[in-house]
ROLO-65666 format. One record per residue (C-alpha): residue in three letters; x, y, z. Coordinates in steps of 0.25 Angstrom, whole numbers, padded with zeros to 4 digits, always signed. Last residue first. Layout:
ALAXYZ...
//
This chain:
ARG-0036-0036-0023VAL-0023-0032-0018LYS-0024-0018-0025LYS-0038-0016-0019LYS-0032-0019-0005SER-0021-0008-0008ALA-0032+0002-0012ALA-0039+0000+0001GLU-0026+0001+0010VAL-0023+0014+0002ILE-0037+0020+0005HIS-0036+0016+0020ALA-0022+0023+0021ILE-0028+0035+0015GLU-0039+0036+0026VAL-0027+0035+0036GLY-0020+0046+0029ILE-0032+0054+0029GLU-0033+0054+0044HIS-0018+0057+0045PHE-0019+0069+0036ARG-0031+0074+0045ALA-0022+0074+0057LYS-0011+0081+0049SER-0021+0091+0044LEU-0027+0094+0057ARG-0013+0098+0063SER-0010+0106+0050LEU-0023+0113+0051GLU-0021+0117+0066SER-0007+0123+0062ASN-0013+0130+0050SER-0024+0136+0059HIS-0038+0129+0057LEU-0052+0133+0053LEU-0048+0138+0039ARG-0044+0124+0035ASN-0058+0118+0037GLU-0060+0107+0027THR-0049+0099+0032ILE-0039+0088+0027VAL-0047+0083+0015PHE-0046+0069+0009SER-0048+0064-0005ASN-0050+0050-0011SER-0049+0044-0025LEU-0043+0057-0030GLY-0044+0059-0045LEU-0039+0074-0044SER-0051+0078-0052LYS-0060+0070-0043VAL-0055+0076-0030LEU-0057+0090-0036SER-0071+0087-0040ASP-0075+0080-0027ARG-0068+0092-0019GLU-0076+0103-0026THR-0070+0114-0017GLU-0059+0118-0008VAL-0054+0105-0003ARG-0045+0105+0010GLY-0032+0100+0015PHE-0032+0089+0004VAL-0029+0074+0003GLY-0031+0067-0010ALA-0031+0052-0014VAL-0026+0046-0027ARG-0027+0032-0032VAL-0015+0027-0040ASN-0018+0024-0055LEU-0004+0028-0059GLU-0010+0041-0067ARG-0019+0043-0055ALA-0007+0045-0046SER+0000+0055-0054GLN-0013+0063-0056ALA-0016+0063-0042VAL-0002+0068-0038ILE-0003+0079-0049MET-0017+0084-0044PRO-0013+0083-0029ALA-0001+0092-0032LYS-0008+0104-0039GLY-0009+0104-0054ALA-0021+0113-0056LEU-0031+0103-0050THR-0027+0107-0036GLN-0031+0121-0039LYS-0046+0116-0040ASP-0045+0113-0025LEU-0039+0103-0015CYS-0032+0111-0004GLY-0020+0107+0004GLU-0014+0096-0004GLY-0016+0081-0008CYS-0012+0069-0015VAL-0013+0054-0011ALA-0009+0043-0019LEU-0014+0029-0017ASP-0011+0014-0019ALA+0003+0017-0024GLY+0009+0008-0034GLN+0015+0019-0042PHE+0013+0032-0035CYS+0027+0034-0032GLN+0032+0034-0046SER+0021+0044-0050LEU+0026+0053-0038ALA+0040+0053-0041ALA+0042+0065-0031VAL+0049+0073-0042LYS+0039+0070-0052ALA+0027+0073-0043ILE+0034+0086-0039ARG+0035+0090-0054SER+0020+0088-0056ALA+0016+0095-0043GLY+0024+0107-0048LEU+0016+0108-0061GLU+0025+0113-0072MET+0031+0126-0078SER+0043+0129-0086PHE+0053+0140-0088ASN+0066+0140-0096PRO+0064+0154-0101PHE+0063+0161-0088VAL+0058+0175-0087ALA+0044+0175-0092ALA+0041+0161-0088LEU+0044+0164-0074GLY+0034+0176-0074LEU+0023+0167-0080CYS+0026+0156-0071MET+0022+0164-0058GLY+0007+0165-0062GLY+0003+0166-0048GLY+0011+0154-0044ALA+0004+0145-0054GLY-0005+0151-0064THR+0005+0149-0076PHE+0005+0134-0073SER-0003+0131-0086THR-0003+0141-0097ASP-0015+0150-0097LEU-0007+0163-0095ALA+0002+0160-0107PRO+0016+0155-0104ILE+0028+0165-0106PHE+0034+0163-0119PRO+0031+0177-0124ASN+0040+0184-0114CYS+0040+0199-0113LYS+0027+0200-0121GLN+0022+0188-0112LEU+0025+0196-0100TYR+0016+0208-0104THR+0004+0199-0106TRP+0007+0190-0094TYR+0007+0202-0085ASN-0006+0208-0091LYS-0013+0194-0089LEU-0008+0193-0075ALA-0013+0206-0071GLY-0027+0203-0077GLN-0027+0190-0069ILE-0022+0197-0056VAL-0033+0207-0057PRO-0043+0196-0060ILE-0039+0189-0047GLU-0039+0202-0038THR-0055+0202-0037ALA-0055+0188-0032SER-0044+0191-0021PHE-0030+0188-0022GLY-0023+0182-0010LYS-0014+0171-0017GLN-0025+0160-0014PRO-0035+0169-0022LEU-0025+0169-0034PHE-0024+0154-0036ASP-0037+0153-0045ALA-0032+0165-0053MET-0019+0157-0057SER-0028+0147-0065THR-0037+0135-0063ALA-0047+0130-0074GLY-0038+0137-0084GLY-0036+0152-0088LEU-0025+0161-0082ALA-0012+0159-0075PRO-0013+0144-0078ALA-0015+0133-0068ASN-0005+0122-0068VAL-0003+0123-0053ASP+0008+0122-0042CYS+0018+0126-0053LEU+0033+0120-0053ALA+0039+0131-0062LEU+0052+0126-0069ILE+0063+0135-0072LYS+0074+0129-0080THR+0087+0138-0079LYS+0093+0142-0093LEU+0087+0156-0092MET+0092+0158-0078TYR+0106+0153-0081ASP+0106+0162-0093PRO+0104+0175-0085LEU+0090+0181-0087GLU+0088+0193-0097SER+0079+0204-0091LYS+0065+0204-0095THR+0055+0215-0099PHE+0040+0216-0097VAL+0031+0227-0103SER+0019+0236-0100ILE+0015+0231-0086ARG+0007+0241-0078SER-0005+0232-0077SER+0003+0221-0070GLU+0006+0230-0058ALA-0003+0223-0048PHE+0002+0210-0055THR+0015+0212-0048PRO+0029+0214-0054VAL+0031+0229-0051VAL+0031+0236-0065ASP+0044+0244-0069GLN+0041+0257-0076GLY+0043+0258-0091ASP+0031+0268-0092ILE+0022+0257-0098ASP+0025+0248-0087GLN+0037+0239-0085ALA+0038+0224-0081LYS+0052+0217-0078LEU+0056+0203-0080GLY+0070+0202-0075PHE+0071+0189-0066THR+0066+0195-0054GLN+0054+0201-0062ALA+0050+0187-0066LEU+0047+0183-0051GLY+0039+0196-0049TRP+0031+0193-0062GLY+0028+0178-0058GLY+0014+0180-0063ASP+0012+0189-0051ALA+0002+0181-0043THR+0009+0177-0030MET+0004+0170-0017THR+0012+0157-0022GLY+0009+0143-0019GLY+0014+0139-0033VAL+0027+0139-0042ALA+0038+0129-0038LEU+0050+0134-0046TRP+0060+0123-0051ILE+0073+0130-0055GLU+0081+0122-0065GLN+0096+0123-0070PRO+0099+0130-0057ARG+0110+0141-0056LEU+0109+0142-0040ASP+0107+0157-0042PHE+0095+0154-0050ALA+0088+0149-0037LYS+0091+0163-0031LYS+0084+0169-0043LEU+0072+0160-0041LEU+0070+0165-0027LEU+0071+0179-0032GLY+0060+0176-0042LEU+0052+0170-0031GLY+0053+0183-0023ALA+0048+0191-0036THR+0035+0182-0036SER+0027+0194-0031ALA+0015+0197-0022ARG+0009+0210-0026ILE-0005+0204-0031SER-0006+0197-0017ASP-0004+0210-0009SER-0019+0212-0007LYS-0019+0198+0000HIS-0011+0204+0012ALA+0004+0201+0013VAL+0010+0188+0020ALA+0011+0180+0007ARG+0024+0172+0011GLN+0017+0160+0016SER+0007+0160+0005GLY+0018+0158-0006LEU+0028+0167-0013VAL+0041+0164-0007GLU+0040+0149-0005ALA+0028+0147-0014SER+0037+0150-0026GLU+0046+0138-0024VAL+0060+0135-0028ILE+0068+0123-0034ALA+0082+0124-0040VAL+0088+0113-0049ARG+0102+0112-0052ARG+0101+0097-0053SER+0114+0095-0045ASN+0111+0106-0036HIS+0096+0103-0033TRP+0091+0116-0026TYR+0079+0120-0018ILE+0078+0135-0017HIS+0071+0140-0004ALA+0064+0152+0001GLU+0064+0162+0013ALA+0056+0174+0011ALA+0059+0189+0012LYS+0047+0198+0009GLY+0045+0203-0005TYR+0030+0200-0005LEU+0030+0187-0013ASP+0042+0183-0005PRO+0056+0189-0006VAL+0068+0179-0006GLU+0077+0172+0004VAL+0084+0159+0001ARG+0085+0145+0007LEU+0092+0134-0002SER+0086+0120-0001GLU+0094+0108-0007LEU+0086+0098-0015GLY+0082+0084-0013LEU+0073+0082-0024TYR+0060+0078-0017ASN+0063+0087-0005ALA+0067+0099-0015LEU+0054+0096-0022LEU+0046+0097-0009ALA+0053+0110-0005ALA+0050+0116-0018THR+0036+0113-0018GLY+0033+0117-0004ASP+0022+0128-0007GLY+0018+0127-0021GLY+0023+0120-0034ASP+0014+0108-0032ALA+0019+0100-0020MET+0019+0085-0017PRO+0024+0076-0005ARG+0026+0062-0010LEU+0025+0052+0002SER+0024+0037+0000VAL+0016+0030+0010GLU+0017+0014+0010ILE+0005+0009+0018LYS+0009-0001+0028PRO+0008+0009+0040ASN-0008+0009+0038ARG-0017+0019+0045LEU-0006+0027+0052ARG+0002+0026+0040ILE-0008+0033+0031GLY-0010+0044+0042GLU+0005+0046+0042ALA+0006+0047+0027LEU-0004+0058+0027CYS+0004+0066+0037GLU+0017+0064+0029ASN+0010+0068+0016ALA+0005+0081+0022GLN+0018+0084+0029GLN+0026+0082+0016ALA+0017+0091+0008THR+0017+0102+0019LEU+0006+0103+0029THR-0003+0114+0034GLY-0002+0127+0027LYS-0003+0121+0013PHE-0006+0106+0013LYS+0006+0102+0005ASP+0005+0092-0007LEU+0002+0077-0005ALA+0008+0065-0012LEU+0006+0053-0003VAL+0008+0040-0010VAL+0001+0028-0004ARG+0006+0013-0004MET+0000+0000+0000
//
């Protein structure tokens, strides 16, 4: 009997590693004979770089850069010296833990600090940089980041335009400075937490703006500013992706700025890359059950989040899949069906009634309960195999 646990983080309560370990404890309480394989997941958001570093055995380098509001923040560059690969994470400097200003400042949140983190990674002279894109509180289309690498906007009077969508209407022209050869040759890979486009599609960048602090009335303003920004950016670099291109909605449109300055740039789902690094498909072979999960099950889960990738990989090998989620926003039955889950479990329906510490304690207890239930499912599946 074997079960593979491949859960993402439960934001604000448990890391991916903690969530998988708690569930494993519950399974072993019920039946110690069940083999439990842990494959913690991430999708490009919080914890992605550290998780990849753990799987790949990378060195951790601590640096200091400005956060989304210009305040000093500690960040990490994960480094593989023999492969010359550096991994950095946008959420570490642009995430919710750094967003201490009022919601009215959301439009002025900048990716410039992430650009400076990338510059420090370039100092190592890597052949590749993997950038985890997701979990940010920014929506500047990567403009602030791109400016740190020589992209400059000016208005009709030749005055420099501050890189924020609050000033997007002033843009008259973009100009670019030439990058050093070593930057031009470096492969930049964005590991995006969603495959959503900046505009269009069932799920787009607009769907993520409320969680970044934008009100319903501000969303059309951001969309208009985004279109204007892209129009002038495309004149400067005709090869940037269209706004309806997959992944351009991740990280508040960050990939648009990246594509504008780095010719050797590409995008993919972060969860897909982690699944490969963790050898997830190989681990699923011969398993009786796979378990996916994350803090919230909603329509954004279907935009390439870790549970979707885990479920797809398992179903391709005819392995049953169960899901564990912190909470479910709406349409649970429809979402569960879309993921192809045979069983689903929810930690709590009342997140707002508990403090983070209390929620963490309750989550661990509930994980143990769910682990016992999952053990029953594995036992039943194993008996069917024998028959």
